[in-house]
C-alpha atoms as one frame of an Amber mdcrd trajectory, in Angstrom:
protein
  11.653  -8.029  -4.923  11.988 -11.545  -4.689   8.379 -12.681  -4.272   8.313
 -15.667  -1.786   5.771 -16.356   0.341   5.709 -18.676   3.410   2.222 -19.723
   3.881   1.747 -20.066   7.388  -1.156 -21.471   9.686  -0.599 -21.549  13.567
  -1.566 -24.997  15.038  -2.782 -25.694  18.466   0.650 -27.024  19.947   2.397
 -23.858  18.326   4.003 -25.933  15.760   2.480 -25.179  12.819   3.244 -27.231
   9.295   3.283 -24.399   6.584   3.219 -25.193   3.236   4.295 -22.418   0.228
   7.514 -21.206  -1.179  10.597 -19.773   0.480  14.174 -19.193  -0.296  17.022
 -20.897   1.818  20.695 -20.833   0.164  18.965 -19.855  -3.066  16.928 -23.270
  -3.017  13.210 -23.346  -3.304  11.469 -24.845  -0.006   8.171 -27.106   0.010
   7.801 -27.394   3.709   8.414 -24.754   6.507   7.897 -25.758  10.338   7.796
 -23.292  12.765   8.336 -23.308  16.451   8.678 -26.948  16.699  11.207 -28.576
  19.319  14.005 -29.861  17.022  16.233 -32.860  18.778  20.160 -33.161  17.292
  19.733 -37.154  18.070  22.718 -37.120  20.922  21.666 -38.834  23.941  19.994
 -36.803  26.221  19.325 -33.905  24.370  15.962 -32.130  25.754  15.716 -30.670
  22.382  15.016 -26.387  21.613  12.346 -24.565  19.790  13.005 -23.647  16.433
  11.836 -23.773  12.622  12.917 -26.387   9.889  12.604 -26.143   6.438  12.580
 -29.021   3.604  13.090 -28.793   0.093  12.407 -32.117  -1.618  13.605 -34.826
   0.924  16.337 -32.410   2.056  16.545 -30.194   4.961  17.862 -26.932   3.908
  17.243 -24.951   6.816  17.325 -24.903  10.900  16.681 -21.708  12.835  16.583
 -21.810  16.133  14.621 -18.918  18.039  13.711 -18.034  21.682   9.842 -18.342
  20.916   8.031 -15.395  22.423   4.817 -18.026  22.162   6.187 -20.555  24.110
   7.897 -19.096  26.967   5.311 -16.807  27.855   2.768 -19.374  27.872   4.682
 -20.898  30.584   5.279 -17.518  32.480   8.969 -17.337  31.186  11.428 -14.365
  30.410  13.079 -14.355  26.971  15.966 -17.050  26.712  19.398 -15.497  27.511
  21.323 -14.903  24.283  24.541 -16.278  25.740  22.341 -19.501  26.080  20.801
 -18.960  22.543  24.296 -18.424  21.211  25.564 -21.456  22.425  22.883 -23.515
  21.252  23.597 -22.090  17.857  27.007 -23.216  18.201  26.188 -26.957  18.889
  23.349 -27.295  16.351  25.586 -25.617  13.387  28.804 -27.795  14.446  26.388
 -31.209  14.612  25.341 -30.230  10.934  28.926 -29.825   9.828  29.670 -33.042
  10.825  31.943 -32.317  13.952  32.582 -33.881  16.971  32.372 -31.177  19.509
  31.762 -30.323  23.682  28.393 -29.417  25.071  27.298 -28.774  28.696  24.553
 -30.880  29.749  23.356 -31.573  33.581  26.507 -29.533  34.821  29.324 -31.767
  32.573  31.161 -31.256  29.280  30.195 -34.094  26.713  31.451 -34.726  23.661
  28.579 -35.397  21.396  28.337 -35.962  17.270  25.675 -37.385  15.019  26.364
 -41.106  14.977  25.189 -42.581  11.645  24.806 -40.043   8.878  25.880 -42.380
   6.144  22.568 -44.049   6.635  20.771 -41.170   4.864  18.222 -40.391   7.132
  19.310 -36.882   7.484  21.242 -34.766   5.092  24.371 -32.730   6.579  26.027
 -32.472   3.281  24.400 -29.597   1.870  24.819 -26.431   4.306  21.974 -25.305
   5.891  21.181 -21.436   6.316  20.804 -19.836   9.595  18.317 -17.099  10.207
  17.260 -15.658  13.490  14.410 -13.594  14.763  15.844 -10.748  16.443  13.369
  -8.273  17.725  15.546  -6.222  20.152  19.122  -4.597  19.189  21.259  -6.908
  21.558  19.894  -9.907  19.466  20.314  -8.189  15.976  23.911  -7.756  17.172
  24.437 -11.285  18.031  22.723 -12.150  14.468  25.088  -9.783  12.970  28.140
 -11.326  14.852  27.052 -14.960  13.522  26.563 -14.053  10.074  23.072 -14.834
   9.969  20.055 -13.850   8.093  17.340 -12.286  10.119  13.674 -12.406  10.308
  11.247  -9.617  11.867   7.943  -9.737  12.759   6.459  -6.494  11.912   3.681
  -4.181  12.441   3.779  -1.859   9.581   6.086  -0.420   6.936   7.232   1.979
   9.343   7.940  -0.212  12.349  10.146  -2.496   9.509  12.158   0.587   8.304
  13.532   1.542  11.389  14.109  -1.923  12.353  16.019  -2.976   9.350  17.825
   0.390   9.284  19.173  -1.070  12.819  19.961  -4.524  11.777  21.786  -3.406
   8.697  23.827  -1.081  10.844  24.541  -4.235  13.177  25.796  -6.284  10.159
  28.040  -3.457   8.859  29.699  -3.042  12.184  30.188  -6.442  12.216  32.344
  -6.578   9.055  29.634  -7.908   6.944  27.929  -6.491   3.641  23.758  -6.721
   4.383  23.500  -7.299   0.481  25.141 -10.428   0.984  22.566 -11.251   4.185
  18.625 -12.092   3.618  16.256  -9.766   5.573  12.432 -11.824   5.883   9.480
  -9.584   7.252   6.867 -12.078   8.953   3.655 -10.030   8.448  -0.159 -10.800
   9.137  -3.290  -9.089   8.305  -6.621  -9.135   6.141  -7.223  -8.436   2.762
 -10.086  -6.045   2.737 -12.777  -6.561   0.356 -14.294  -3.365  -1.326 -16.257
  -1.085   1.162 -15.321  -3.487   4.144 -14.342  -2.131   7.518 -11.126  -3.039
   9.468 -12.837  -4.296  12.348 -15.470  -6.620  10.413 -15.774  -9.779  12.222
 -13.686 -11.195   9.213 -11.236  -8.613   9.624 -11.180  -9.735  13.166 -10.535
 -12.946  12.347  -7.917 -12.679  10.288  -5.694  -9.976  11.604  -7.378  -9.736
  15.242  -5.046 -12.206  16.741  -1.780 -10.406  15.737  -3.150  -6.841  16.478
  -3.843  -8.281  20.091  -0.221  -9.512  20.616   1.251  -6.113  21.536  -1.582
  -5.491  24.407  -0.567  -9.123  25.687   3.051  -8.194  25.719   2.422  -4.742
  27.394   0.433  -5.665  30.428   3.112  -8.178  30.961   6.257  -6.295  30.273
   7.076  -5.139  34.010   6.887  -9.267  34.526   8.419 -10.778  31.426   9.929
  -8.221  29.524   9.056  -6.319  25.962   8.514  -7.832  22.884   9.282  -4.484
  20.936   6.065  -4.404  19.436   4.769  -0.902  20.205   1.518   0.752  19.246
   0.710   4.621  18.856   0.413   7.122  21.448  -3.105   7.427  20.543  -4.073
   4.110  21.577  -2.514   3.822  24.855  -6.036   3.820  26.420  -6.680   0.208
  24.901  -3.868  -1.023  27.075  -5.276   0.156  30.183  -8.446  -0.964  28.977
  -6.825  -4.413  28.474  -5.145  -4.403  31.728  -8.434  -4.351  33.707  -9.438
  -7.396  31.711  -5.968  -9.203  32.627  -6.131  -8.649  36.175  -9.244 -10.726
  36.220  -7.648 -13.600  35.100  -6.880 -16.442  37.523  -5.253 -17.944  39.104
  -3.387 -14.585  39.860  -0.210 -16.062  39.845  -0.359 -17.383  36.511  -2.612
 -14.992  34.481  -0.148 -15.518  31.782  -2.254 -18.870  31.070  -5.365 -17.154
  30.031  -3.702 -14.295  28.579  -1.931 -15.930  25.893  -5.083 -18.538  25.340
  -5.513 -18.253  21.653  -2.443 -16.760  20.753  -1.911 -16.020  17.148  -4.982
 -18.588  16.323  -8.352 -16.305  17.587  -9.612 -13.710  19.500 -10.995 -14.475
  22.785 -14.806 -13.279  23.412 -13.373 -10.473  26.093 -11.088  -9.114  23.565
 -13.205  -8.572  20.690 -14.415  -4.923  22.189 -10.911  -3.704  22.281  -9.636
  -5.058  18.667 -10.578  -1.496  17.013 -10.100  -0.615  13.244  -7.361   1.772
  14.946  -5.485  -1.272  16.574  -5.668  -3.468  13.642  -4.634  -0.936  11.046
  -1.669   0.268  13.318  -0.434  -3.077  13.830  -1.186  -5.423  10.993  -0.794
  -5.404   7.265  -4.883  -4.576   6.574  -6.043  -2.949   3.975  -7.342  -2.965
   0.417  -5.235  -4.992  -2.144  -3.815  -2.095  -4.033  -2.895  -0.544  -0.043
  -1.194  -4.044   0.476   0.673  -4.420  -2.551   2.179  -0.746  -1.899   3.145
  -1.758   1.693   4.783  -4.426   0.480   6.675  -2.729  -2.202   7.783  -0.269
   0.759   9.006  -3.514   2.614  11.356  -4.178  -0.530  12.522  -0.686  -0.908
  13.421  -0.614   2.907  15.655  -3.612   2.080  13.525  -6.839   2.801  14.114
  -9.716   0.475  11.241 -12.149   1.492   7.672 -11.887   3.193   6.292 -14.146
   5.556   2.788 -14.506   5.852   0.839 -15.664   8.718  -2.027 -17.530   8.000
  -5.057 -17.888  10.749  -5.925 -21.132  11.957  -9.329 -22.081  10.975  -8.834
 -19.645   7.713  -7.158 -21.778   5.033  -9.134 -18.779   2.394  -6.512 -16.427
   3.036  -3.831 -18.261   1.311  -5.744 -17.479  -1.964  -6.634 -13.881  -0.897
  -2.834 -12.878  -0.209  -1.427 -14.944  -3.094  -3.701 -12.275  -5.195  -1.945
  -9.740  -3.451   1.579 -10.689  -4.040   0.974 -11.690  -7.732   0.249  -7.791
  -8.251   3.510  -6.799  -6.537
């Protein structure tokens, strides 16, 4: 397996600058900015949410995405795939130096980058497209566009099922999965000898990811499903969290409380429901030996890269996980 660790923290505005090593079109990445607003330079462009990777002084990757975090915290359902595909078409065309049409304020307008020759940005080198696609329809779009794929996964079993579907989608679109990149985005805690999976430290490192499934499931009827299930045996936790959720105010905007601390910290009322069983089932949490074997399982399933979420306020996770990866 090519070991590529994306060392990512989550900032309070959901736009995290993440230093580390990754690959984009075979090129090392020095900086990854996730979940930021990207502007293409055209007049009146309101921007879109996506990721940007930088190597040296060059942008080597732009990845548009329909951010779960950004839209849910505003009480919105996922971006329509047709709108996402159109944005990708426009951004790819601009990065290729094209003049193209784009609909804005109900009018088709011709746009392009006006001054690439000044060297403020690079559109000479190809920029890879990778899409975070958690559902089957989004994976079919990813395959049709010939894009790489990012999967936020809860455990090796969850990852195996997802990549099997993605590989089938690539093949159905006439594309060879071997020539496309699959990235597993993971989070969790490297447990110390004898440490419980629900220790205060483990909850701080893994808990904010473990509870995402609960955040999503209590809002599923209103906003759609994130596709991050929990085992049937843990279903009572959903109802326990629902009782917490129903007390949030204002009642017509409970999402404002539901997603506070998203991927950064556990809220006080979440501590009791963030159990060892939930953490084990929905994150990569275990001893160094256990985690190394889980990462090997990802490689055997067909993943090329692993992206790691480093929790806000816990930079020590970088070194702990680096030791894990060194042993894979």
